[in-house]
N, C-alpha and C positions, 0 to 999 in steps of 0.2 A: 465489394465486400466478400470475404471467403465464404464458401458454402460449407459450414461446419457440420451440417447434418450428413452430407455426403462423405466428408472426411471421417466423421465418427463411424458411419456405416462401413467405410473401407477398413478402418482400424479393426473393427470387429467382424469384418467380412460379411456385412449385412447387405441386403439389396438396397438400391438407391431409394430415397424417400422423396416423394413429391411434396414440396413445401406447402402446397395448397390442399393437400389430402385432408378431407374432413374427418378421417378416423384417427385423430391425434391420440386419443386415449389408447387405442390399440398399438399405435406406434410407440408410445411411452412405455407400455408394458413389454414390448419387444426389446427396447433398449435396456430397460431395467433388468430383464432376464439375462441378457448378455453381459450387462455391467456386473451383475452379481456373480457370474461365472468367470469373469476375467481374472487372470493370474497377476495382473499389473495394478490392481486397485490398492491404494494405500490409505491409511487412516491419518487424517489431519485434524487440527484443532483451531477454532476461533473462539477466543475468550473461554476456554475450557469446554466448549461444546464440540463434540466429535463429528466429523464428516468423513464419508468414504469418497475418495477422489481418484480419478485417473489422471496422472501427470504426463503431459507431453512436452518434450524438450524443444525449445526454440533454437534459432540460429545462434543465439548468444546463451552461454551457460547460465547466466544470472536471470534470464527471463524465460518463463514457461507458461503453458496453458494448463489450467486445472478444470477438469470436466466432472460435474457432480451428477448425482442421481436426478431423475425427472422431478420437476416442481420445486427443487431446492432454490432458496433465495439467500444471497449474502449481499452485504453493502460494499460498495466501492470504498476503499480506505480501511477495510478490515485487514487484520494481520493474520495470515494463514501460517500455521506452524506444522512442519513435519520433518522427519529425519534430523531433528535437532537444529533446524534452521528456520528462520522467519522470513516470510515473503509478504510484501505489500500488494493488496489487490488494486490494480490500476484501472481495470474496467470489468464489467460483468454483463453478460447477455443471458437473460432468463425469461424473456417474454415472447409471445408468438410461437414460432416454430422452435425457439430455443427452450421452451418448456421441457422438451424431450431430453435434452442434455445440456443443462445450464453450464456456461463456460466462462471462466475468468482468466484474464491475463494477470500474471503475478510476477513480481520482481524481487530478487533477493535483497533483504535489508542488510546493508553493510555497516550501519552505525545506529546510534540512538540519540534523540534530541532530548535535552533536559527541559522538561515542562515545569514552569513555576507560576503559581497564582496565589492571591490572597496573602500578601506579606503581613507579618506582624513583627514588631520590634520589641525586644526585651532588654532592659537595662541590666548589664552584667557587671558594671563597675565604672571606674574613672581612671583616666591616664594620669601621668605625673603632674600635668598642668590643671587637673581638676575637670577636664572635659569628659562628658559621658561616653561610655563605650557600649555599643548595642550589638546584640546578636540577632540577625535577621532570620526569621523562620517563615515557612510557607505552609499553608493548609494543604495546598496541592503541590506535590513535589515527587515527580517520577520521571523515568526515562521511556520515551516512546520510540519504538523501532522506526527507522526511516531509511530512505535511499539517498545517499550523498553522491553527487556527480560533479565533475568539472567540465562536462560537455553538454551541449544542447543539440537536439535533433532539428534539422532544418525541415521546413514544411514541403518543399518541392520534391526532393529525391530521398527523403528520410535519412540523409547522411548526417554525420555528426561533426560539429565544430567545437573547438576548445573555447571555454569561457576566458575572458581576460585574466591575466595573472592576478592571483590573490582573491579570486571569486569562486564560489561554489553554489550549487543548487541543492536544496534539501526538499525531497518530496515526502510528505507525511500525511497521515490521516487529518481530516479537518478537525481542528481543536480550537476552542476559545481559551486563551490563556493570557495572563498579564505580560508575559515575555514574548508573545507572538504578535508583534506589531512593529511598524516601521520605527527604526532607530534603536530597537532593543539589541542588546549584545548577548552573544552566546559563545560557548567554547566548543571547538571541534578540532580533534587531532592536535591537541596542545597549542592551538592558536585561538585568539579571540577575534570574532567576526561581528559585524553589525548588519542587521537586516535592512536591506536597501529597497527590496520590492517583495510583494506577496501576490502570487497568482491564484485567484479564487475561481478561475473559469471552469474547473472540473469538480466543483462542489455545488450541490443543489439542495436547498432546504437544510443546510448545515450538515449534509452527508456527502462524503466524497474525499478527494485529496486536494491538498494545496501545495504550492511550491514556493519555498523561501529562497530568495537570492541574497547571499551573504557576501560582504566584502571584508577582507582581513584588515584588522586595525594595525596601524603602524605607529611607532613612536611611543 
């Protein structure tokens, strides 16, 4: 596992910090002082709550590290917004030594998933054969930012392989919704897909992220 405290210290030209050092509060004050003086701090938002963050770019432009002030906590699955772009929080380190500089891995949201729940049907008329015509409405109806990919990361060498033709993965905040279940259909990039699998392994106590595997409908 990377030693982020030392990385953080190098970034601000701070002395190395012993992870077992009992004077954590003094360490946090040192990091906070340097954080506040940094010229690279940006303002980001999660659900209209503002946070000051230091953004570090990763090897891939769409994936970054966001470093927060000491003792900050955010949930995995949150959507972090800055510079007019939205990023999904994939993981978060904020306990133990990471209290000094809580760090999140974030990835650029390249689309949005249409979330629908609690359908009601309203009769709006009849067709020429006298059959009723209904208008479906939903109490819950909004678009949730998400990460859409046609590749998966292998577990051994972190390499990427293409999904089979006509499939895609959608990583999104854990949400309970009528249309997030096996067999539900959704539209993405002007195509209709069916949810064939849902990975809940990165959600704990209904907090975190889930990955939907969709297969394009044909015919």
